[in-house]
N, C-alpha and C positions, 0 to 999 in steps of 0.2 A: 691625262687622262685613264692611265690604270691605275692610279688610287681614289677618280672618285669612279671608274667598273667596282674596284674591289670593296668601296664602302657603301656602294648602291647593294652589291650580295651580300652583305652584311647584316644590312637593316634588316632583313625576313629574319636573320636568323636570331638577332636580338629579339624581336617583336613576333614572330612565330614559331623559333627554337623550342621553346620552352613543352610545347605542345600540350598545354593545358587549357580544359574545355570551362573546367571550373576550379577555383583558388575558394574559401572560405576563412576567416581566421574568427573563432569563436571565444569570447571569453568570460570567463566565470566567475567574478570575485564570492567570495566569501559562501560557496557552493556547497562540499562538501568536508571543506576543511577552514580555517582561519585565514583564507590565504588568496592568489590569484592561479586558475587554473586555464591554458588558454589550450586551445587547439584548434590543427590546422586540419582544412579537406582538402587534400589537391586530387582533382582527378584529371586522368590525360582525355586525351584526342582518343574517339573509338580507333583501336586496331593499332594506337601509337602509345609509347615511353614520352613520360615527361623526362627532361634533364634534371641531374642532380642538381641543389641549387644549396644556399646557404640561410639561415635567419641571423640578423643581429637582434640579443635578447638581453635583458636586465645582469646586472652583473652577479646578483645572488641566485640567478639559475644556474643550479649543480648537477640535475638531469634531468635528461629528456631519451623519451623512445618513441618506438612509429608501429603501427598497427595497420594491414592491409586488410581490402577491404573485407575477408571472409572470418578476420580476427583470430585466426590459428595464430598466424607468427606476429610474432613481437621479438621488435628490432631495436639494442638501447645505442641511444646516439648517442657519438661520441661530444662534448659540453668544451667548445676551446675558449682558454684566458685570455683576454685583452686587457688593453689598456682600463678600462670604461665601461666597457661591453663583454659580453661573453659572444661566441660563436657556436651555432649548430652547423653540421653538417649534414645534409637528407640529401642518401643514394636516389638514385633516377629509379625509377617505377614504372612498370605498364601498366600495374591497378590500381583502384583509388585505395588511399592511402590519406590515413590520421596522424599527426604527429601533436605528440601534447609535452608540454614543458610548465615548471611553477616555478612564481615568484612572491617574495613579502609586500605588499603594499604599507605604505607610512598610516602609525595608528598614533591618535592623539586625544583624548579624553572622548573616545567613544565615534570619532570624526578620523573615516578612513577616507585615503588617496591614493590616486597612484596614476601612471601613465603606461598605454599602450602606445608600442610603435610599432607599425608596420613595415618591416627593414629586409627586403628581400634581396638576395644576389642577382636576381633576373627581371627582368622588365616584365610588367604584367597589363595587359589589355585592359581585363575586366576582372573585381574582385571584392569580396561582399565584407563589409566588417560587424558581428554581434557582436553585441555586447549586453548580458544579462542582467536585468536589476533584483538584487539580492531580496527575496520578500521578507526581510529583515532593513532594510534600507530605509530612511527617511530621510527627506530633501534630496533624493539623488538628482546628480548634477551631470551634464558631459560637455565638455568644451565645443562641440559641434550641434547642430540643433536641426542640422538639415538630415533628419533620422527618418528611418518608418517604424512606426511601436505596434509592436504586435504580440499575442499570448498563444502559447504553444497548448496542445491540448491538456496539459498538466496545467494549466495556471499560468507556467511561468512566463513573466515582460522581456519580452527583448526590445531592443534598438540596433536595427538594422540599418548600416550605411552601404551604399555602395559607392566606389571611388575607381575610376579610368587611368589609362597610362601613367598608372606607377611605372616608377624610371628605377635603374637597378640601383640598389643600395641606397636612396632616396626615402627617410622615413616618411612615412604617414601618421601625425601622431595621435590620441585620442587621448586626454586628460579624464578625470572620473574622482569625483566625490560624494561620501553620502554620510548619514551617521546611523550608527547599528547600535541602539541603546541596550537592546537586548544581549547580547555580544554573541548570538546563536547563531549555525548557519542555515543556509535555506534548505538544506536534508532536513537538520532534527526539528525543521519548522512543520514539515510534510511529514514526517514520522508522527509527528505529534497528532496532527489534523488527522492523520490516518487511525492513529489508536482510539479517538475520542471517536472517530465512526464505527469502529466495532461494538459488537458489545458482550462486556463484560461478562465469560461465561465461566471464571473461577470458584464462584460459590452457588453454582449450579451442577457441578458433576455429578451425575447418578451413581448413588451408594449400590455397592454389589455384594450379595447374600453370600456368606458361603452355603449357608441352608438350606434346602430344598422347597420348591415352593408351595405354600400352600392351599389346595385346593379347594378345603371348605373351613371356612372360619368357625362355624359348630360343628362342637363335635357330636358324632351321632348317638349317644348315649341320652344328649338330653333332646332331642323329637321324639323319642323312646320312652320318656318320662310323659312328655306332655301327651301324650296319644296316648297312655294309661291311663293318666288321670282323667281326660278326656270319656273314655272308656266305662270306668269308673263311675262320672257323674251320669253318662247317658242310663248305664246300671240303674244306677235309684231310682231314677226318673222313671225310667221304664216300671218295674217294680212297684213304686208307688203307686203308678196306672192301671197296673193291676189289679192291683189289692183294692182299688177303686171297683173296678169294674165287679170284682167279686163279690163285695158286700149288695151290690146293688143283685146279682144275680142272687143274691142267695139272702133276698129280703132284709138286708139290712142288718142280717145275724152276726154276732160274733164268731169268726174261723174257728175259735178254739174251743165254746165253750158252747157257742151256738144263740146266745143273748140277744133280744134285739140294742140295735146301738144306733145312735142317731149316724146320720153323713159325716158330722162338723167334730163326729168325737175321733180323738189320736190314740185314746187308752180305752180297751173294755172295762165297764164299771164294776162286771162281777169279777170278773177271775183276773185285770190287770195287762192282758194281753197287749201290745204292742198294735196297733193296726195298721 
C-alpha cells in the first residue's frame, strides 16, 4: 500500500516536475556553416523554474552553451563523453533559455544525411521539433511526414512536428536527407540575394574638388568686349544716319566743299570726301 502511495506521488513529479510551459527543438542544417546547429528553447511556467535536465547528443558534439532570455549571460555547458553518444547537462532556470550545440552530417557526393534525436532525461507532455529546410536543398526528405510546413518572414521554410507524452531517456528520432549541389549555406544564399537587390554605388561616388566653386563660368572681360563692339556698331549706324539727315538739310550738298551730290553717292565727286 505504501509503495502504491509513493508511486502515485511520484507520477506528478515526473510529468509536471519539469515546470516547462514550452519546449522547442529547432534544427538548422547547412545554415551558416556546413554542419548541423540545434537550438533548444525551454520556457518555464509563469513564476516557476524548470528543473535541470540532460540531453543525449551525437558523439561528435564537443561544445554547447546556453543563453538566457535577455541574451546577456552565456553559460558554457559541459559535454560528457559516453560510449556511443555524448551528454549535455543543462542547469535549471527561472527564465527562458536557449541551448545550442553543433555536429556534422554525413556527406557523400553532395548528398547530405543526418539524424536528429530528441533524447531528454525528463518527461515532456508536449514539445515541438522544427527542421529548417536549407535554401540550397534539393530532394529534401524527412522520415516523418505528418509535419506542418510554413515559411517565416525571411522566406525560410520550416517543417514543424508536434510530439506529446515524450518519455524520459527515450529518443524521438527524425532522419533527414537532401542534395546540396552548390555546396553553399543558407546564409550565403541570403547574402547574395541581399547584395543583388542593393544598387551598386561603387562607381557613383561624388568627386570632391579642392578648388573653390566658380560662380561665373564666363570671365568678366568677355561681356565688356561684347558690349564695346555693340556700342561701336551702334555709333557707326547713328553717324551714318546723322549724315544722311545733314544731306537732306543742305539740299544734297557736300559738307566739305558744298558741291551738290546725289543721295546715293558715297564720296563727293568734287573733293573726294567720304559722305
